[in-house]
Backbone bond lengths (Angstrom), bond angles and torsions (degrees), N, CA, C in turn:
res aa  C-N    CA-C-N  psi(-1)  N-CA   C-N-CA  omega(-1)  CA-C   N-CA-C  phi
1 X - - - 1.551 - - 1.491 105.78 -
2 X 1.366 112.60 143.77 1.493 122.06 176.50 1.459 109.78 -72.32
3 X 1.323 120.24 148.92 1.511 119.09 174.62 1.439 108.28 -70.08
4 X 1.439 112.94 151.75 1.450 123.27 -169.43 1.557 107.12 -73.85
5 X 1.325 118.68 -25.35 1.515 118.12 -177.06 1.500 103.81 -136.46
6 X 1.389 109.42 142.47 1.585 121.42 177.27 1.520 111.33 -80.34
7 X 1.349 113.77 -33.47 1.491 116.77 178.12 1.471 113.24 -124.32
8 X 1.306 119.96 136.38 1.440 122.13 173.67 1.467 110.07 -135.98
9 X 1.354 118.21 136.79 1.453 126.39 167.72 1.449 105.50 -107.48
10 X 1.392 112.04 129.79 1.466 120.04 165.49 1.443 114.86 -99.85
11 X 1.300 118.51 133.03 1.550 121.36 179.90 1.433 103.09 -114.43
12 X 1.313 120.14 116.66 1.531 123.22 -171.39 1.543 109.00 -119.51
13 X 1.310 112.30 126.58 1.416 122.86 171.92 1.599 107.50 -77.46
14 X 1.272 122.50 112.54 1.438 120.91 -179.31 1.397 120.08 -68.74
15 X 1.316 120.73 -16.76 1.480 125.75 173.28 1.474 107.38 -71.66
16 X 1.375 119.63 -49.05 1.397 121.99 -173.71 1.480 107.59 -75.44
17 X 1.298 119.33 -25.01 1.500 120.17 -178.40 1.514 104.41 -75.57
18 X 1.240 127.56 -33.46 1.488 120.25 -179.39 1.488 108.28 -62.57
19 X 1.294 118.86 -33.45 1.488 117.38 -177.90 1.551 114.15 -67.89
20 X 1.305 113.60 -27.72 1.439 121.43 -176.56 1.596 115.43 -104.14
21 X 1.250 117.46 13.05 1.380 120.13 -177.19 1.528 113.82 92.51
22 X 1.318 121.71 -161.61 1.370 127.62 179.61 1.504 114.88 -85.78
23 X 1.325 111.79 84.91 1.419 117.90 -173.98 1.531 114.65 -61.10
24 X 1.371 116.22 -39.98 1.465 117.20 178.46 1.611 110.64 -65.94
25 X 1.336 122.28 -35.55 1.458 122.27 174.58 1.527 110.47 -62.65
26 X 1.433 117.80 -40.57 1.356 113.18 -179.12 1.431 117.65 -72.71
27 X 1.363 118.45 -26.08 1.422 122.21 175.15 1.667 107.95 -68.08
28 X 1.317 114.50 -43.65 1.508 117.61 -175.41 1.575 104.60 -64.81
29 X 1.415 121.07 -47.78 1.281 122.34 -179.83 1.522 117.17 -59.30
30 X 1.344 117.48 -33.21 1.424 119.92 176.82 1.520 112.61 -77.47
31 X 1.295 114.97 -39.35 1.554 115.56 -170.90 1.579 115.75 -101.73
32 X 1.309 117.54 -9.41 1.452 118.64 -172.51 1.569 109.45 -56.28
33 X 1.354 115.05 -37.60 1.538 112.42 -174.20 1.588 107.48 -108.50
34 X 1.266 115.10 21.52 1.563 116.97 -178.11 1.512 110.29 -82.41
35 X 1.385 117.80 -24.40 1.486 118.07 -170.59 1.475 112.04 90.87
36 X 1.415 121.07 -1.84 1.387 123.73 177.35 1.508 114.01 -83.96
37 X 1.257 120.59 137.36 1.466 124.52 172.54 1.536 106.34 -84.02
38 X 1.333 113.36 114.12 1.541 119.41 -172.39 1.524 105.44 -131.18
39 X 1.263 118.65 157.83 1.366 124.61 164.65 1.644 106.92 -147.28
40 X 1.397 110.48 155.92 1.436 118.84 -177.35 1.593 112.26 -120.80
41 X 1.322 116.90 118.60 1.383 119.72 -175.45 1.684 104.82 -118.91
42 X 1.252 112.01 148.08 1.482 121.52 -174.71 1.585 112.11 -113.48
43 X 1.241 115.13 124.65 1.482 119.97 175.83 1.564 113.77 -55.63
44 X 1.226 115.73 147.24 1.506 116.63 177.53 1.533 110.11 -119.96
45 X 1.319 121.08 -11.73 1.453 118.49 -170.01 1.596 105.19 -168.73
46 X 1.272 114.73 164.89 1.464 119.89 -178.99 1.536 109.49 -68.13
47 X 1.303 119.15 129.73 1.438 125.73 -179.65 1.528 109.61 95.40
48 X 1.376 120.33 -10.54 1.453 118.58 176.61 1.436 118.69 -65.67
49 X 1.342 114.04 -30.35 1.563 114.76 -175.21 1.536 105.71 -69.47
50 X 1.414 119.79 -37.06 1.460 115.81 176.85 1.417 113.77 -66.61
51 X 1.355 122.01 -36.26 1.523 120.23 175.31 1.552 112.50 -66.67
52 X 1.327 119.52 -39.66 1.428 120.83 170.56 1.509 120.45 -56.69
53 X 1.375 109.45 -37.96 1.506 114.82 -179.90 1.623 108.47 -75.55
54 X 1.230 115.86 -32.47 1.558 118.88 171.97 1.476 113.19 -58.17
55 X 1.362 113.87 -45.72 1.407 120.87 -179.25 1.531 108.96 -61.58
56 X 1.318 116.67 -40.96 1.469 122.52 -178.61 1.663 109.70 -60.95
57 X 1.339 111.51 -46.19 1.417 115.07 173.67 1.455 115.38 -56.46
58 X 1.316 117.42 -40.27 1.548 119.54 175.68 1.547 116.67 -66.82
59 X 1.380 112.43 -25.25 1.459 119.49 -178.97 1.628 112.05 -89.13
60 X 1.411 111.73 -5.05 1.384 114.62 175.67 1.511 114.93 83.12
61 X 1.286 119.02 17.92 1.358 122.97 -178.58 1.554 114.63 -75.44
62 X 1.375 121.22 130.62 1.371 122.18 -170.07 1.630 117.61 -75.32
63 X 1.204 119.64 -27.44 1.355 126.98 -175.00 1.584 112.11 -137.72
64 X 1.242 114.94 129.29 1.496 117.08 176.45 1.545 101.64 -127.43
65 X 1.371 113.28 126.01 1.537 118.55 -179.14 1.433 108.50 -107.84
66 X 1.351 113.57 132.33 1.492 121.48 173.13 1.487 109.24 -97.65
67 X 1.406 109.68 114.82 1.433 117.81 177.74 1.539 116.38 -104.49
68 X 1.356 116.00 92.27 1.368 120.37 -166.87 1.521 113.61 176.31
69 X 1.239 116.93 -159.47 1.563 116.30 176.90 1.400 112.70 -95.21
70 X 1.296 117.88 -165.49 1.454 121.42 -168.65 1.618 106.84 -71.01
71 X 1.243 123.78 -23.47 1.502 121.69 173.53 1.505 109.67 -70.63
72 X 1.234 122.61 -45.34 1.465 122.94 173.02 1.482 114.27 -62.61
73 X 1.244 119.68 -39.61 1.642 119.45 169.81 1.352 109.60 -65.57
74 X 1.265 128.21 -35.76 1.421 126.75 -179.75 1.550 113.62 -66.93
75 X 1.365 113.60 -37.66 1.551 121.53 176.62 1.542 108.81 -64.04
76 X 1.358 111.99 -53.50 1.492 115.10 -176.03 1.469 113.86 -65.22
77 X 1.315 114.67 -38.45 1.490 118.68 175.63 1.490 106.12 -58.52
78 X 1.227 118.96 -50.42 1.546 124.12 -175.48 1.619 112.02 -54.73
79 X 1.406 110.01 -36.91 1.486 112.74 179.42 1.525 112.38 -75.56
80 X 1.402 118.27 -21.60 1.387 120.93 178.32 1.534 116.58 -92.40
81 X 1.316 115.63 -6.68 1.481 121.06 -166.70 1.592 105.77 -61.23
82 X 1.376 110.36 130.97 1.476 118.79 177.58 1.420 114.50 71.94
83 X 1.236 121.20 22.36 1.572 125.62 178.36 1.564 110.62 -117.94
84 X 1.276 118.02 174.61 1.384 121.65 178.43 1.518 112.83 -91.20
85 X 1.320 120.01 -2.13 1.394 124.75 178.82 1.524 111.69 -85.93
86 X 1.311 111.59 133.11 1.492 117.98 -172.75 1.493 114.28 -88.14
87 X 1.331 121.07 148.68 1.414 130.76 174.94 1.587 112.76 -92.60
88 X 1.322 112.73 115.76 1.490 118.65 167.00 1.454 113.49 -100.57
89 X 1.431 121.62 159.63 1.375 118.37 175.61 1.532 110.08 -135.89
90 X 1.263 117.15 135.83 1.516 124.00 166.47 1.534 101.81 -109.55
91 X 1.384 117.51 105.25 1.434 118.46 -176.56 1.530 118.53 -74.34
92 X 1.343 114.72 103.35 1.420 120.97 -179.03 1.533 118.40 -105.81
93 X 1.395 113.85 5.63 1.435 117.39 -167.53 1.712 103.82 -102.04
94 X 1.357 109.05 -167.53 1.537 118.84 179.92 1.382 109.05 -93.33
95 X 1.316 119.97 -31.05 1.465 118.61 -176.06 1.480 118.45 -100.49
96 X 1.402 117.35 -46.84 1.373 125.87 172.83 1.458 115.13 52.93
97 X 1.416 110.94 47.46 1.520 116.55 -177.63 1.436 120.57 -56.06
98 X 1.325 118.01 -52.25 1.461 124.53 -178.98 1.504 114.09 -69.59
99 X 1.410 113.97 -37.55 1.413 119.00 171.99 1.482 115.98 -57.97
100 X 1.346 116.82 -41.34 1.400 118.12 178.87 1.603 112.86 -71.15
101 X 1.375 108.27 -35.87 1.458 112.97 177.51 1.591 113.45 -58.93
102 X 1.280 115.58 -32.54 1.470 123.92 -173.74 1.530 112.24 -92.88
103 X 1.438 114.93 -0.62 1.415 126.01 179.70 1.552 110.50 61.78
104 X 1.362 111.85 38.94 1.465 114.58 174.91 1.518 109.39 -84.25
105 X 1.404 120.34 139.11 1.388 118.91 -174.06 1.456 114.47 -64.25
106 X 1.298 122.18 135.08 1.562 122.82 179.23 1.396 110.76 -72.01
107 X 1.331 123.49 -21.38 1.471 125.24 176.09 1.608 107.63 -73.27
108 X 1.454 111.43 119.21 1.436 109.83 -177.26 1.527 117.73 -63.54
109 X 1.208 118.92 -31.18 1.546 117.63 173.88 1.481 108.51 -62.61
110 X 1.389 120.80 -43.50 1.460 120.18 -178.18 1.523 112.52 -65.82
111 X 1.349 112.70 -43.93 1.535 121.50 -177.33 1.554 106.13 -60.18
112 X 1.439 118.04 -43.76 1.435 114.49 -178.45 1.461 113.23 -70.90
113 X 1.318 120.53 -40.23 1.448 115.84 169.98 1.421 118.48 -56.20
114 X 1.406 115.18 -37.33 1.496 117.48 178.68 1.460 115.42 -59.27
115 X 1.255 118.50 -29.06 1.478 125.89 -177.42 1.621 110.94 -55.33
116 X 1.375 110.20 -32.49 1.514 116.60 -169.79 1.526 109.57 -76.06
117 X 1.462 119.10 -21.83 1.474 123.98 177.02 1.447 112.30 -121.52
118 X 1.298 120.46 15.96 1.497 122.64 -173.61 1.494 109.25 -66.49
119 X 1.355 114.24 144.27 1.474 121.19 166.74 1.495 109.69 -83.74
120 X 1.392 114.91 165.64 1.462 119.61 178.04 1.527 107.02 -121.64
121 X 1.332 115.13 139.09 1.498 120.91 177.05 1.552 99.63 -150.55
122 X 1.457 106.92 164.98 1.506 114.97 177.00 1.456 110.82 -101.31
123 X 1.376 117.03 144.47 1.442 121.99 172.45 1.460 110.61 -118.26
124 X 1.363 116.71 168.74 1.487 115.50 176.29 1.512 110.13 -85.49
125 X 1.242 116.17 172.60 1.539 121.18 163.90 1.428 108.63 -133.99
126 X 1.368 117.72 165.81 1.438 122.19 173.16 1.465 108.87 -112.90
127 X 1.353 114.00 161.16 1.463 119.55 174.68 1.521 108.91 -134.27
128 X 1.360 114.90 133.66 1.387 117.51 177.43 1.582 109.33 -116.63
129 X 1.264 118.05 113.58 1.436 125.06 -162.97 1.508 114.45 39.31
130 X 1.238 109.54 47.01 1.579 120.86 177.69 1.546 116.64 86.23
131 X 1.360 117.42 -10.23 1.396 117.84 176.33 1.604 111.12 -89.68
132 X 1.375 115.88 136.98 1.437 115.27 -171.55 1.501 113.56 -88.14
133 X 1.310 114.95 156.89 1.454 125.09 174.15 1.506 110.36 -147.31
134 X 1.365 116.41 160.22 1.539 118.44 -165.91 1.457 113.16 -130.02
135 X 1.384 113.60 -25.53 1.558 116.03 173.04 1.565 108.98 -116.34
136 X 1.244 121.47 -68.49 1.479 121.17 -177.33 1.531 116.09 -140.26
137 X 1.268 119.15 151.97 1.426 121.56 168.01 1.585 105.43 -140.50
138 X 1.325 114.58 157.25 1.355 120.46 -172.24 1.517 123.71 -176.13
139 X 1.334 121.42 162.05 1.421 123.52 176.62 1.544 109.27 -121.60
140 X 1.249 114.99 159.50 1.462 119.36 179.38 1.458 111.40 99.70
141 X 1.320 119.82 -143.18 1.542 121.53 -169.92 1.558 112.13 -58.64
142 X 1.337 120.18 -42.69 1.365 121.26 -179.08 1.479 117.40 -56.61
143 X 1.418 109.83 -36.30 1.559 120.11 -178.35 1.471 109.53 -68.76
144 X 1.456 113.96 -44.79 1.444 119.55 -178.47 1.556 111.06 -67.04
145 X 1.319 116.38 -39.63 1.528 119.58 176.85 1.476 108.93 -64.33
146 X 1.291 121.18 -43.65 1.470 127.47 179.42 1.616 111.19 -51.98
147 X 1.350 107.50 -46.54 1.578 112.71 178.07 1.478 111.22 -66.00
148 X 1.338 120.27 -42.60 1.459 120.92 175.93 1.576 111.73 -63.04
149 X 1.291 116.07 -41.74 1.529 123.33 -170.78 1.596 102.21 -67.57
150 X 1.205 120.18 -43.60 1.589 124.76 175.63 1.410 110.40 -48.87
151 X 1.369 116.36 -43.39 1.430 125.16 -173.43 1.517 113.52 -81.31
152 X 1.305 114.80 -9.17 1.601 119.86 -172.83 1.492 104.51 -98.28
153 X 1.378 116.16 144.90 1.436 125.21 176.08 1.674 107.30 -82.93
154 X 1.238 117.90 -19.34 1.404 117.40 -174.46 1.571 109.73 -89.31
155 X 1.330 117.83 137.60 1.441 128.84 -179.69 1.580 114.74 -113.16
156 X 1.285 115.30 160.35 1.460 115.02 170.22 1.532 104.20 112.94
157 X 1.423 113.48 172.09 1.451 122.81 -174.78 1.481 111.03 -66.36
158 X 1.366 115.85 -45.57 1.637 114.26 -173.30 1.517 110.72 -65.85
159 X 1.271 126.16 -39.80 1.402 126.06 -177.40 1.580 109.28 -66.36
160 X 1.448 113.52 -37.27 1.429 117.05 173.10 1.472 114.18 -63.13
161 X 1.348 117.52 -42.36 1.567 122.29 179.61 1.504 105.50 -62.26
162 X 1.240 120.65 -43.60 1.390 123.44 -174.94 1.552 115.71 -65.12
163 X 1.430 110.03 -42.91 1.528 114.97 170.66 1.412 113.29 -63.89
164 X 1.378 121.72 -35.77 1.434 124.74 175.79 1.529 111.85 -55.29
165 X 1.488 108.60 -49.71 1.490 107.89 -179.16 1.486 118.74 -65.07
166 X 1.371 113.01 -29.76 1.459 112.57 -178.60 1.529 110.55 -73.12
167 X 1.395 112.47 -36.03 1.500 119.25 178.67 1.560 111.94 -62.57
168 X 1.347 113.88 -34.24 1.479 120.31 -179.46 1.467 110.77 -56.26
169 X 1.323 116.09 -36.78 1.450 121.16 -173.08 1.467 112.66 -75.25
170 X 1.298 118.56 -24.18 1.463 126.07 -178.36 1.545 113.10 -104.93
171 X 1.318 113.30 7.34 1.588 116.18 -178.83 1.557 114.65 -63.45
172 X 1.240 113.53 147.82 1.422 120.49 -177.91 1.483 102.42 -138.29
173 X 1.365 129.64 80.23 1.368 130.42 -171.91 1.554 107.61 -67.80
174 X 1.305 112.55 139.84 1.478 124.26 -177.21 1.575 108.85 -101.65
175 X 1.265 114.51 147.45 1.544 115.76 169.12 1.593 112.24 -72.01
176 X 1.339 116.13 130.23 1.383 116.47 179.50 1.551 107.47 -125.63
177 X 1.335 117.08 160.46 1.377 121.02 173.47 1.564 106.55 -119.57
178 X 1.236 117.91 123.53 1.405 132.27 -172.11 1.518 113.05 -111.71
179 X 1.441 120.36 113.85 1.386 122.13 179.22 1.503 107.20 -117.61
180 X 1.349 119.25 128.55 1.475 123.68 -176.35 1.602 106.23 -111.50
181 X 1.302 117.54 122.81 1.425 125.56 -174.18 1.448 109.34 46.85
182 X 1.321 124.66 -124.55 1.439 126.98 -176.66 1.548 107.26 -107.59
183 X 1.290 119.71 25.54 1.534 123.71 176.48 1.427 114.04 -79.79
184 X 1.336 116.32 172.64 1.432 123.06 177.76 1.494 110.13 -67.21
185 X 1.448 117.19 145.31 1.350 119.48 169.22 1.486 125.22 -57.50
186 X 1.258 124.53 142.09 1.390 125.19 -176.06 1.604 102.54 -122.16
187 X 1.419 111.55 132.82 1.416 115.64 -179.91 1.614 112.52 -113.12
188 X 1.267 116.35 128.29 1.518 119.14 -175.33 1.519 107.21 -147.47
189 X 1.376 115.68 173.00 1.416 128.17 178.69 1.410 108.58 -128.02
190 X 1.336 117.75 63.56 1.554 121.57 -173.03 1.491 111.97 -73.18
191 X 1.348 114.38 152.82 1.455 119.80 170.24 1.440 105.57 -86.56
192 X 1.335 120.10 -17.52 1.497 121.44 -178.80 1.529 104.56 -151.97
193 X 1.313 114.03 140.33 1.578 119.44 168.87 1.570 106.63 -145.18
194 X 1.335 110.42 108.34 1.406 117.53 -176.73 1.503 113.93 -116.46
195 X 1.379 118.46 132.65 1.453 125.05 169.49 1.457 111.29 -94.35
196 X 1.227 117.49 122.45 1.483 119.30 -174.07 1.532 112.44 -119.50
197 X 1.334 115.39 140.22 1.505 125.52 172.41 1.650 106.53 -101.67
198 X 1.332 113.73 -24.26 1.314 117.29 179.65 1.547 108.02 -128.90
199 X 1.375 119.99 173.45 1.444 119.54 -173.22 1.468 114.01 -69.97
200 X 1.376 113.48 -36.10 1.530 119.09 -166.60 1.483 113.89 -124.86
201 X 1.407 111.35 155.30 1.484 119.89 167.34 1.427 113.59 -64.67
202 X 1.360 118.64 -38.27 1.433 130.88 -171.61 1.504 107.77 131.81
203 X 1.323 111.78 172.86 1.503 114.86 -173.77 1.376 118.30 61.93
204 X 1.394 122.06 14.84 1.481 122.32 179.65 1.472 110.07 88.64
205 X 1.450 124.28 3.64 1.457 122.24 -174.63 1.586 104.04 -90.17
206 X 1.266 115.34 112.02 1.557 123.07 -171.12 1.533 101.51 -98.53
207 X 1.360 117.92 104.97 1.440 126.13 -177.59 1.576 111.66 -92.07
208 X 1.359 110.03 -27.09 1.551 113.52 -171.97 1.591 107.96 -137.74
209 X 1.314 114.87 73.37 1.554 117.57 -175.36 1.573 109.21 -53.98
210 X 1.316 107.51 131.44 1.504 111.85 172.43 1.700 108.47 94.27
211 X 1.258 120.70 -13.56 1.372 124.55 174.86 1.604 110.74 -53.83
212 X 1.381 116.05 133.18 1.441 114.50 176.40 1.512 109.63 -128.32
213 X 1.229 126.88 138.72 1.412 125.43 -174.19 1.494 110.44 -83.31
214 X 1.282 124.93 6.56 1.478 120.09 176.31 1.567 110.01 -126.99
215 X 1.250 122.17 29.74 1.463 124.52 -174.56 1.461 111.89 -106.87
216 X 1.368 116.17 6.94 1.602 115.18 -178.29 1.397 119.03 73.73
217 X 1.249 120.79 5.42 1.493 132.13 -170.05 1.603 115.68 -132.56
218 X 1.204 115.68 154.13 1.511 122.96 168.86 1.477 108.70 -113.84
219 X 1.375 106.45 143.10 1.488 111.63 178.11 1.525 108.58 -104.13
220 X 1.366 121.39 148.33 1.428 124.92 -177.33 1.527 107.70 -126.69
221 X 1.319 111.58 134.51 1.505 120.46 176.51 1.453 109.09 -116.76
222 X 1.301 118.35 117.49 1.447 118.82 177.46 1.553 106.43 -113.63
223 X 1.175 117.10 124.74 1.585 121.59 175.38 1.478 107.00 -118.60
224 X 1.358 108.98 116.32 1.527 117.05 174.80 1.478 109.05 -65.17
225 X 1.471 112.94 159.64 1.372 118.72 179.44 1.514 113.83 -61.80
226 X 1.265 126.26 139.83 1.468 129.88 -165.23 1.471 107.08 -140.83
227 X 1.365 118.25 145.47 1.453 122.63 179.24 1.634 107.52 -71.23
228 X 1.302 110.87 152.85 1.506 117.19 -173.39 1.653 110.99 -51.50
229 X 1.350 112.95 -44.50 1.495 109.63 -177.54 1.478 116.57 -61.57
230 X 1.330 117.93 -32.12 1.397 122.22 174.38 1.530 113.74 -69.74
231 X 1.225 118.56 -41.49 1.352 125.45 177.94 1.648 111.72 -64.06
232 X 1.342 118.16 -38.22 1.359 116.71 175.01 1.483 113.60 -76.69
233 X 1.366 119.64 -29.77 1.388 121.85 177.47 1.577 113.89 -66.09
234 X 1.375 114.09 -30.06 1.437 116.50 -175.00 1.426 112.25 -108.38
235 X 1.448 119.93 2.96 1.505 118.32 -179.19 1.492 112.61 -58.56
236 X 1.312 120.00 -40.78 1.476 120.45 -179.39 1.589 112.86 -49.30
237 X 1.347 116.97 -38.48 1.443 127.70 178.62 1.633 110.34 -51.27
238 X 1.283 116.08 -27.35 1.450 117.78 -179.22 1.486 110.81 -72.78
239 X 1.342 119.77 -19.87 1.526 124.68 177.92 1.487 112.48 -109.18
240 X 1.342 120.97 11.14 1.332 124.88 174.55 1.445 117.31 -121.43
241 X 1.501 111.90 2.29 1.481 119.00 176.77 1.578 111.85 79.32
242 X 1.390 114.33 15.70 1.403 113.70 -178.04 1.605 114.72 -125.58
243 X 1.292 110.90 33.16 1.465 120.35 175.00 1.566 113.32 -55.84
244 X 1.382 116.77 -33.52 1.353 119.62 -178.28 1.610 116.44 -68.92
245 X 1.350 112.01 -12.49 1.507 113.78 172.12 1.369 118.56 -85.03
246 X 1.412 119.87 0.50 1.431 125.33 172.02 1.421 111.47 -74.46
247 X 1.283 125.51 135.97 1.426 131.34 175.28 1.544 103.13 -60.78
248 X 1.387 113.02 140.26 1.493 121.55 -179.83 1.466 111.51 83.67
249 X 1.295 126.11 6.04 1.404 128.73 176.81 1.467 109.13 -98.20
250 X 1.298 124.78 130.24 1.481 129.93 175.97 1.545 111.59 -125.65
251 X 1.159 116.82 129.88 1.526 122.29 179.15 1.453 106.49 -115.87
252 X 1.370 117.28 136.99 1.532 128.29 177.62 1.519 108.04 -134.25
253 X 1.247 113.55 166.88 1.457 123.13 169.67 1.409 115.02 -144.30
254 X 1.303 116.72 133.44 1.543 126.09 -170.81 1.424 111.94 -156.11
255 X 1.452 119.22 167.25 1.349 126.58 176.34 1.576 107.67 -100.89
256 X 1.389 114.86 -30.11 1.394 118.31 176.14 1.394 113.46 -132.86
257 X 1.321 114.07 136.58 1.479 117.53 -171.59 1.553 108.19 -134.70
258 X 1.254 125.02 138.97 1.431 132.75 176.91 1.524 110.42 -120.91
259 X 1.265 118.65 121.89 1.497 122.38 173.57 1.515 110.25 -118.94
260 X 1.358 118.39 111.65 1.383 125.63 176.79 1.558 113.34 -100.06
261 X 1.337 118.52 118.20 1.443 126.40 -178.41 1.548 110.07 -106.57
262 X 1.309 121.50 156.78 1.396 123.34 173.88 1.549 118.37 -51.37
263 X 1.205 116.12 -31.27 1.521 122.27 -175.58 1.444 108.77 -158.00
264 X 1.420 115.62 164.39 1.548 115.56 171.63 1.584 112.27 -59.96
265 X 1.320 110.55 155.54 1.560 110.28 -176.46 1.472 105.43 -174.78
266 X 1.389 116.07 -172.89 1.301 125.45 -177.54 1.509 117.88 -70.90
267 X 1.305 118.94 144.75 1.460 122.55 167.83 1.546 111.50 -150.89
268 X 1.274 120.50 170.22 1.432 120.68 -177.48 1.512 113.97 -124.14
269 X 1.231 123.60 147.75 1.433 126.06 168.84 1.583 110.06 -135.45
270 X 1.274 112.54 120.84 1.416 117.36 -175.35 1.507 118.27 54.45
271 X 1.368 110.75 32.23 1.418 117.62 -179.08 1.548 118.55 90.12
272 X 1.358 114.28 -11.17 1.396 122.23 -177.22 1.548 111.05 -85.41
273 X 1.230 115.30 129.63 1.576 114.05 176.67 1.412 116.15 -83.30
274 X 1.263 117.50 130.23 1.439 125.98 -176.92 1.510 113.14 -133.30
275 X 1.392 122.99 164.82 1.392 121.79 168.70 1.528 105.20 -118.26
276 X 1.401 114.19 139.11 1.449 120.41 -176.81 1.575 113.35 -133.65
277 X 1.313 109.33 179.55 1.454 114.74 175.11 1.511 117.86 -66.26
278 X 1.301 116.95 160.60 1.433 122.25 170.03 1.526 115.47 -47.19
279 X 1.325 111.68 -45.89 1.474 117.30 178.95 1.518 113.19 -104.47
280 X 1.307 117.05 119.07 1.495 127.27 -175.85 1.594 106.46 -107.04
281 X 1.298 111.61 113.25 1.604 115.76 173.96 1.448 112.22 -103.37
282 X 1.340 116.80 113.06 1.519 125.13 -173.45 1.546 104.75 -107.66
283 X 1.348 108.09 132.81 1.520 115.74 176.70 1.505 106.90 -136.26
284 X 1.407 115.53 144.68 1.425 118.24 171.84 1.520 109.08 -86.09
285 X 1.355 117.74 152.44 1.505 128.35 -178.09 1.420 99.46 -122.55
286 X 1.351 122.43 97.80 1.464 120.62 -176.23 1.591 113.52 -70.46
287 X 1.281 114.98 138.90 1.418 120.75 176.03 1.542 117.75 54.86
288 X 1.414 111.99 35.95 1.405 115.07 -174.10 1.532 117.63 -86.08
289 X 1.389 116.68 -6.80 1.479 118.32 -174.81 1.437 108.48 -138.23
290 X 1.282 116.18 129.38 1.501 123.63 169.70 1.442 111.11 -81.06
291 X 1.406 114.12 134.50 1.480 112.73 179.26 1.594 105.72 -131.96
292 X 1.225 112.57 156.24 1.567 122.64 173.87 1.429 110.11 -109.47
293 X 1.260 117.32 113.71 1.426 121.44 -171.88 1.551 110.84 -150.45
294 X 1.410 120.11 153.81 1.451 118.57 -177.19 1.664 114.32 -56.68
């Protein structure tokens, strides 16, 4: 079978690569005899992956592969948004949210080989006050944990769970007003409010069961503030796709979402901690990104 792409550019985060072995060597071993024209570039700073992806678009390269964690994938996808160049992923992170949603193998050798025969399809993106995201965005507990996780040197599911538990004890839920499409406003004091283009954050944590990245809609998961014992009791549901069965959880689906908070504050997009305005306007952008996946 002929390779799906004649030219591929790999954009590798060297920090993520060290955790997964010699990513550059793996790419060369897989593609050297494939007949594909490929090159491997390494990021040097924050935001560099997006710039490299934009350069690839200008050069007419058909596939740009993000080799790194969710942050690298987010940057590369942002650089390809609205173009005819497809995104591929070599999942080198601890969460790998978008890779899991696209059913890309988490084994790097398998993921690399899969690029040679991958199909191409379009998925949606979301925008928060104009800034794109591809898996999830949210306010509340996940945004606070994302900020602490960025400052931590430890990676993986266990450190993330520990940080979440510690953050839970210092939570201070704010009252928010949520408006879905043209519907009536809903007021709540959630511990977590997540807008999802895909089912999960990453690491197997399914926050929006049934969410699809190609349905032209965004899913919303609102979890009201709960006591610790109930949070611990129902925490396993997050990994079995049954979080919606917990009392105090409400799921919605919409194309346009507005979140109004008392004041500017933290929020997260694809696991990256940011600070934003008091009013967050979220819209879906249907079919905005081409992806290469099995």
